[in-house]
Structures are given as C-alpha cells and as structure tokens.
C-alpha positions as CSV (number, residue, x, y, z in Angstrom):
1,M,8.3,-11.4,-4.1
2,R,8.4,-7.7,-3.1
3,L,5.0,-6.8,-2.0
4,L,3.7,-3.2,-1.6
5,L,0.5,-3.1,0.5
6,D,-2.3,-0.7,-0.4
7,T,-3.6,1.2,2.6
8,H,-6.8,-0.9,3.0
9,I,-4.8,-4.1,2.8
10,L,-2.5,-2.9,5.6
11,I,-5.5,-2.0,7.7
12,W,-7.3,-5.3,7.1
13,Y,-4.1,-7.2,7.9
14,I,-3.4,-5.3,11.2
15,M,-7.0,-5.4,12.3
16,G,-7.4,-9.1,11.5
17,D,-10.3,-8.2,9.2
18,E,-11.7,-11.3,7.5
19,T,-12.2,-9.3,4.3
20,L,-8.5,-10.0,3.6
21,P,-8.4,-13.3,1.7
22,M,-6.6,-16.0,3.6
23,S,-4.3,-16.6,0.7
24,W,-3.2,-13.0,0.8
25,R,-2.7,-13.1,4.6
26,E,-0.4,-16.2,3.9
27,Q,1.5,-14.2,1.3
28,I,2.0,-11.4,3.8
29,Q,3.2,-13.8,6.5
30,S,5.5,-15.7,4.2
31,H,9.2,-15.2,5.0
32,R,9.9,-15.6,1.3
33,N,8.3,-12.3,0.6
34,Q,9.5,-8.8,1.4
35,K,6.7,-6.6,2.7
36,F,6.7,-2.8,2.2
37,V,4.3,0.0,3.3
38,S,4.6,3.4,1.7
39,I,4.9,6.4,3.9
40,A,2.0,7.6,1.7
41,S,-0.2,5.0,3.3
42,L,0.7,6.2,6.8
43,W,-0.1,9.8,5.6
44,E,-3.5,8.6,4.3
45,I,-4.3,6.8,7.6
46,A,-3.3,9.9,9.5
47,I,-5.7,12.1,7.4
48,K,-8.5,9.6,7.7
49,T,-8.2,9.2,11.5
50,N,-7.9,13.0,11.9
51,I,-11.2,13.6,10.1
52,G,-13.0,10.7,11.8
53,K,-13.3,8.4,8.7
54,L,-11.1,5.7,10.3
55,T,-10.4,4.4,13.8
56,I,-7.1,2.6,14.5
57,I,-6.4,1.2,17.9
58,Y,-2.6,1.5,17.5
59,P,-0.6,4.8,17.5
60,L,0.6,5.6,14.0
61,D,4.3,5.1,15.0
62,Q,3.5,1.6,16.1
63,L,1.2,0.6,13.2
64,I,3.8,-1.1,11.0
65,P,4.7,-4.7,12.0
66,A,8.5,-5.1,12.5
67,E,8.9,-7.4,9.5
68,F,7.6,-4.7,7.2
69,E,9.8,-2.1,5.6
70,L,8.7,1.6,5.4
71,L,9.1,2.9,1.9
72,P,9.9,6.6,1.7
73,I,8.8,8.8,-1.3
74,A,11.8,9.5,-3.4
75,T,12.3,12.0,-6.2
76,S,12.3,9.0,-8.7
77,H,8.8,8.1,-7.5
78,L,7.6,11.7,-8.0
79,L,9.0,11.8,-11.6
80,A,7.2,8.5,-12.3
81,Y,4.0,9.9,-10.7
82,Q,4.1,12.9,-13.2
83,Q,4.2,10.5,-16.1
84,L,1.2,8.4,-15.1
85,P,-1.9,8.6,-17.2
86,L,-4.8,10.2,-15.4
87,H,-7.1,7.1,-15.2
88,H,-8.2,8.2,-11.7
89,R,-7.3,11.0,-9.3
90,D,-6.6,9.4,-6.0
91,P,-3.1,10.8,-5.2
92,F,-2.3,8.0,-2.6
93,D,-3.1,5.3,-5.2
94,R,-1.1,7.0,-7.8
95,I,2.0,7.4,-5.7
96,L,1.8,3.6,-4.8
97,I,1.6,2.8,-8.5
98,A,4.6,5.1,-9.2
99,Q,6.6,3.5,-6.4
100,A,5.7,0.0,-7.7
101,Q,6.7,0.8,-11.3
102,T,10.0,2.5,-10.2
103,D,11.1,-0.1,-7.7
104,G,9.6,-3.3,-9.1
105,F,6.9,-4.1,-6.5
106,T,3.8,-6.2,-6.8
107,I,0.9,-4.3,-5.3
108,M,-1.6,-5.9,-3.0
109,T,-4.9,-4.2,-3.5
110,K,-8.6,-4.9,-4.0
111,D,-9.0,-1.5,-5.8
112,S,-9.9,-2.2,-9.4
113,N,-8.5,1.2,-10.5
114,F,-4.9,-0.2,-10.2
115,A,-5.5,-2.6,-13.1
116,L,-5.8,0.5,-15.4
117,Y,-2.1,1.0,-15.0
118,D,1.0,-0.9,-16.1
119,V,1.8,-2.4,-12.7
120,D,2.1,-5.9,-11.2
121,L,-0.8,-6.8,-9.0
122,L,-1.3,-9.8,-6.8
123,A,-4.1,-11.9,-8.3
C-alpha cells in the first residue's frame, strides 16, 4: 500500500505519541507499505513551530525517517486541488487530498473532513 501520512499522524509517529493506534504504527513500520510525507506537511510544521503552536525536538531537515519518501507538490497536484469541492478550507489538507487522488495514495488521518472527499483512507 502507498501511504500518505497527514501531518498529525507524522508527528504522532515521530514523537511516539500513544494517540496513534498500534495497528497504524504497524502499517507505517511494515516493509510491505511505501510511506510518503508531503512537502506540504513539512511546510505546515514549519509554520506551526514558528508561531509557537508546535514544538518538535528534531530539526526540520532531520524530521522524516529514512524509510519515508518526501513527496513534492507537482503541477498535477495543483490542478487537482483546483477541482476539489470546497467541503472545508484547510489548504494543507486539501493539497494532501489532491496528491492522494492524483498519485493513488491511501491517506492516514484522524481528521473526519477527509471523508468528505473521494479519496482512499486507512480505516
């Protein structure tokens, strides 16, 4: 499975937060799955740390585990973003949805807004 982690899932995983269900942690650690983190998630983390809403103990350039792939934002993602219905306004969520739709990812998120879109979610 090609997993795209929402920002909070990435943070929970890296920080060892028990909020992340053990079954999800196992999916992330499974060698059968490809794990992706969008550059949009790093941007969101950078913003939140800069304004004091988030504290991360790792430098941003060392945040992503080696077995994860960093997903850039491509023009195809932006075109898909423009076509999304406006169910909610979070631009970081919306670009992840567009990336998942365009590139065939399953999104790992606990955000109920993602279910409003035509996108595969880890249940």
